[in-house]
Kinemage of the C-alpha trace (Angstrom):
@kinemage 1
@onewidth
@group {chain A} dominant
@subgroup {mainchain}
@vectorlist {calphas} color= white
{ca met a 1} P 0.000 0.000 0.000
{ca asn a 2} L 2.903 2.335 0.739
{ca trp a 3} L 4.064 1.859 -2.854
{ca cys a 4} L 0.572 2.896 -4.081
{ca ile a 5} L 0.554 6.042 -1.983
{ca lys a 6} L 3.778 7.202 -3.627
{ca ala a 7} L 2.671 6.260 -7.161
{ca arg a 8} L 1.885 9.120 -9.553
{ca thr a 9} L -1.007 8.316 -11.872
{ca asp a 10} L -2.916 10.235 -14.531
{ca thr a 11} L -6.267 10.370 -12.689
{ca pro a 12} L -7.595 9.739 -9.181
{ca thr a 13} L -9.654 6.863 -10.591
{ca thr a 14} L -6.529 5.159 -11.924
{ca lys a 15} L -4.883 5.532 -8.521
{ca leu a 16} L -7.966 4.035 -6.860
{ca val a 17} L -7.844 1.064 -9.253
{ca leu a 18} L -4.170 0.605 -8.333
{ca phe a 19} L -5.121 0.715 -4.622
{ca ile a 20} L -7.806 -1.921 -5.164
{ca leu a 21} L -5.385 -4.167 -7.061
{ca ser a 22} L -2.812 -3.730 -4.266
{ca asn a 23} L -5.450 -4.594 -1.688
{ca tyr a 24} L -6.402 -7.780 -3.579
{ca ala a 25} L -2.790 -8.791 -4.263
{ca asp a 26} L -1.325 -11.918 -2.667
{ca glu a 27} L 2.229 -12.362 -1.318
{ca gln a 28} L 3.587 -12.543 -4.867
{ca gly a 29} L 1.915 -9.254 -5.826
{ca ser a 30} L -0.661 -10.855 -8.100
{ca cys a 31} L -4.436 -10.752 -8.166
{ca tyr a 32} L -7.237 -11.539 -10.602
{ca pro a 33} L -10.351 -9.406 -10.023
{ca ser a 34} L -12.727 -9.112 -12.947
{ca glu a 35} L -13.309 -5.774 -14.653
{ca lys a 36} L -16.942 -5.995 -13.506
{ca asn a 37} L -15.851 -6.445 -9.879
{ca leu a 38} L -13.437 -3.522 -10.160
{ca ser a 39} L -16.118 -1.304 -11.689
{ca asp a 40} L -18.525 -2.173 -8.843
{ca val a 41} L -15.916 -1.422 -6.156
{ca val a 42} L -14.610 1.784 -7.751
{ca gly a 43} L -18.050 2.974 -8.868
{ca val a 44} L -17.283 3.615 -12.526
{ca ser a 45} L -18.083 1.859 -15.809
{ca asp a 46} L -16.266 -1.230 -17.116
{ca arg a 47} L -14.964 0.963 -19.933
{ca gln a 48} L -13.363 3.397 -17.479
{ca ile a 49} L -11.771 0.451 -15.650
{ca arg a 50} L -10.276 -0.793 -18.943
{ca arg a 51} L -8.822 2.693 -19.569
{ca cys a 52} L -7.277 2.775 -16.099
{ca leu a 53} L -5.837 -0.732 -16.448
{ca lys a 54} L -4.385 0.134 -19.874
{ca trp a 55} L -2.724 3.235 -18.454
{ca leu a 56} L -1.305 1.235 -15.524
{ca ile a 57} L 0.059 -1.416 -17.914
{ca asp a 58} L 1.479 1.154 -20.374
{ca asn a 59} L 3.266 2.951 -17.523
{ca asn a 60} L 4.674 -0.241 -15.956
{ca phe a 61} L 2.684 -0.121 -12.720
{ca ile a 62} L 1.151 -3.518 -13.444
{ca arg a 63} L 1.512 -6.390 -15.898
{ca ser a 64} L -1.425 -8.366 -17.217
{ca leu a 65} L -1.655 -12.048 -18.024
{ca ala a 66} L -4.669 -12.991 -20.143
{ca arg a 67} L -6.321 -16.198 -18.975
{ca lys a 68} L -8.775 -18.248 -20.997
{ca gly a 69} L -12.357 -18.352 -19.712
{ca thr a 70} L -11.808 -16.143 -16.683
{ca ser a 71} L -10.533 -12.726 -15.609
{ca asn a 72} L -6.994 -11.557 -16.327
{ca arg a 73} L -4.260 -11.934 -13.712
{ca tyr a 74} L -2.538 -8.703 -12.733
{ca phe a 75} L 0.966 -8.413 -11.289
{ca leu a 76} L 2.067 -5.318 -9.392
{ca cys a 77} L 5.397 -4.034 -10.743
{ca met a 78} L 6.848 -2.798 -7.462
{ca asp a 79} L 10.078 -4.620 -8.273
{ca val a 80} L 10.303 -6.342 -11.660
{ca asp a 81} L 12.698 -8.999 -10.282
{ca asp a 82} L 9.923 -10.323 -7.999
{ca his a 83} L 8.049 -11.799 -10.960
{ca arg a 84} L 10.890 -13.314 -13.020
{ca gly a 85} L 10.726 -16.752 -11.391
{ca met a 86} L 7.006 -17.164 -11.974
{ca asp a 87} L 5.578 -19.164 -14.847
{ca met a 88} L 3.698 -16.510 -16.825
{ca asn a 89} L 2.189 -18.983 -19.319
{ca thr a 90} L -0.016 -20.863 -16.854
{ca his a 91} L -3.667 -20.932 -17.758
{ca thr a 92} L -6.113 -22.050 -15.135
{ca val a 93} L -9.212 -23.616 -16.576
{ca arg a 94} L -12.388 -22.172 -15.177
{ca thr a 95} L -15.148 -24.645 -14.446
{ca pro a 96} L -18.676 -23.465 -15.195
{ca met a 97} L -20.651 -22.559 -12.073
{ca ser a 98} L -24.060 -23.078 -13.641
{ca thr a 99} L -25.562 -26.531 -13.645
{ca asn a 100} L -28.574 -25.473 -15.676
{ca thr a 101} L -28.173 -27.545 -18.823
{ca lys a 102} L -31.831 -28.529 -19.110
{ca asp a 103} L -33.659 -27.638 -22.305
{ca asn a 104} L -36.848 -26.004 -21.016
{ca thr a 105} L -38.525 -25.874 -24.418
{ca lys a 106} L -39.173 -29.632 -24.370
{ca asp a 107} L -41.127 -29.437 -21.108
{ca ile a 108} L -43.479 -26.721 -22.303
{ca tyr a 109} L -44.815 -28.751 -25.261
{ca ser a 110} L -46.933 -31.177 -23.239
{ca asp a 111} L -49.140 -33.855 -24.807
{ca glu a 112} L -52.199 -31.742 -24.029
{ca phe a 113} L -50.688 -28.716 -25.752
{ca ser a 114} L -49.710 -30.846 -28.778
{ca lys a 115} L -53.360 -31.911 -29.151
{ca phe a 116} L -54.450 -28.274 -28.774
{ca trp a 117} L -51.904 -27.086 -31.359
{ca thr a 118} L -52.972 -29.731 -33.868
{ca ile a 119} L -56.537 -28.413 -33.882
{ca tyr a 120} L -55.918 -24.669 -33.563
{ca pro a 121} L -56.629 -23.097 -36.985
{ca arg a 122} L -53.714 -20.633 -37.094
{ca lys a 123} L -50.185 -21.985 -36.571
{ca val a 124} L -48.282 -18.860 -35.489
{ca gly a 125} L -46.242 -18.366 -32.288
{ca lys a 126} L -46.042 -21.914 -30.952
{ca phe a 127} L -43.757 -21.185 -27.974
{ca pro a 128} L -45.736 -18.218 -26.565
{ca ala a 129} L -48.926 -20.193 -27.179
{ca ala a 130} L -47.510 -23.088 -25.155
{ca lys a 131} L -46.718 -20.732 -22.273
{ca ser a 132} L -50.222 -19.266 -22.401
{ca phe a 133} L -51.710 -22.760 -22.594
{ca ala a 134} L -49.849 -23.780 -19.416
{ca thr a 135} L -51.211 -20.666 -17.672
{ca ala a 136} L -54.753 -21.297 -18.898
{ca arg a 137} L -54.595 -24.897 -17.676
{ca lys a 138} L -54.165 -23.639 -14.116
{ca thr a 139} L -57.725 -22.290 -14.127
{ca ala a 140} L -59.535 -24.255 -16.849
{ca ser a 141} L -59.894 -27.944 -17.565
{ca phe a 142} L -58.385 -29.481 -20.660
{ca lys a 143} L -61.835 -30.749 -21.656
{ca lys a 144} L -63.344 -27.236 -21.508
{ca ile a 145} L -60.516 -25.722 -23.568
{ca met a 146} L -60.683 -28.472 -26.179
{ca glu a 147} L -64.486 -28.423 -26.527
{ca ser a 148} L -64.393 -24.677 -27.037
{ca leu a 149} L -61.456 -24.990 -29.440
{ca val a 150} L -63.221 -27.596 -31.584
{ca ser a 151} L -66.251 -25.297 -31.893
{ca phe a 152} L -63.995 -22.298 -32.563
{ca ala a 153} L -62.093 -24.186 -35.271
{ca glu a 154} L -65.346 -25.312 -36.887
{ca leu a 155} L -66.722 -21.768 -36.750
{ca asn a 156} L -63.575 -20.370 -38.398
{ca lys a 157} L -62.826 -23.073 -40.959
{ca his a 158} L -63.729 -20.722 -43.845
{ca thr a 159} L -62.318 -17.577 -42.217
{ca glu a 160} L -59.232 -16.036 -43.781
{ca glu a 161} L -56.235 -16.867 -41.576
{ca lys a 162} L -55.249 -13.250 -40.985
{ca phe a 163} L -58.574 -12.693 -39.196
{ca ile a 164} L -58.081 -15.609 -36.786
{ca pro a 165} L -56.326 -14.573 -33.576
{ca his a 166} L -53.032 -16.149 -32.631
{ca ala a 167} L -53.384 -19.040 -30.194
{ca gln a 168} L -51.624 -17.021 -27.492
{ca thr a 169} L -54.206 -14.238 -27.829
{ca trp a 170} L -57.086 -16.713 -27.828
{ca leu a 171} L -55.782 -18.292 -24.614
{ca asn a 172} L -54.791 -15.054 -22.857
{ca gln a 173} L -58.203 -13.527 -23.495
{ca lys a 174} L -59.826 -16.732 -22.202
{ca arg a 175} L -61.922 -17.031 -25.320
{ca phe a 176} L -62.403 -20.686 -24.416
{ca glu a 177} L -64.921 -19.406 -21.858
{ca asp a 178} L -67.142 -18.083 -24.659
{ca val a 179} L -69.952 -20.475 -25.530
{ca val a 180} L -70.006 -21.312 -29.204
{ca ile a 181} L -73.214 -22.871 -30.530
{ca ile a 182} L -73.114 -24.403 -33.962
{ca asn a 183} L -76.590 -24.992 -35.421
{ca lys a 184} L -77.272 -28.012 -37.573
{ca asn a 185} L -78.317 -25.655 -40.376
{ca ser a 186} L -74.668 -24.468 -40.413
{ca ala a 187} L -75.780 -21.048 -39.197
{ca asn a 188} L -73.289 -20.080 -36.492
{ca thr a 189} L -74.076 -18.026 -33.472
{ca leu a 190} L -71.829 -16.778 -30.733
{ca ala a 191} L -73.395 -16.391 -27.319
{ca gly a 192} L -71.569 -15.404 -24.298
């Protein structure tokens, strides 16, 4: 820290970044905070942090070692001889922290939804329709939705596709709650 106090930098922000790096440094004068972490601690943008780090590297205050898949490693240049014995070509492999490898799109296309989608007269927006179908199923029975859908499809079999609502809209507006009566004379009435 004493070395940081005496260091002359171009801006107060650069000096603060140098202080933070010194604070994080281990016994060998190295540390590896991410630019995002530095920007959060210092209170400036990632871009400003990159400018400060570039200035510190260009003026021999620090050296940077790029590492694959993780943040760079920074070495404080208080005494260049301190770092000569270190292997500068070591790359530590970062293991992914997330275990979420599940494909959620398969779960949303249930058997019930597949039956619904087969009958629905306008095949646009399958994924959002599947999400809306799952929501609608929380309050309405599959039987009710399908009975209404069959009547709706029959009612709209000669309707131009652009005038048929998307399945997501039909489900979100709970149009399955409308009662559709189809007369035997093929005269259609909508009551509701």
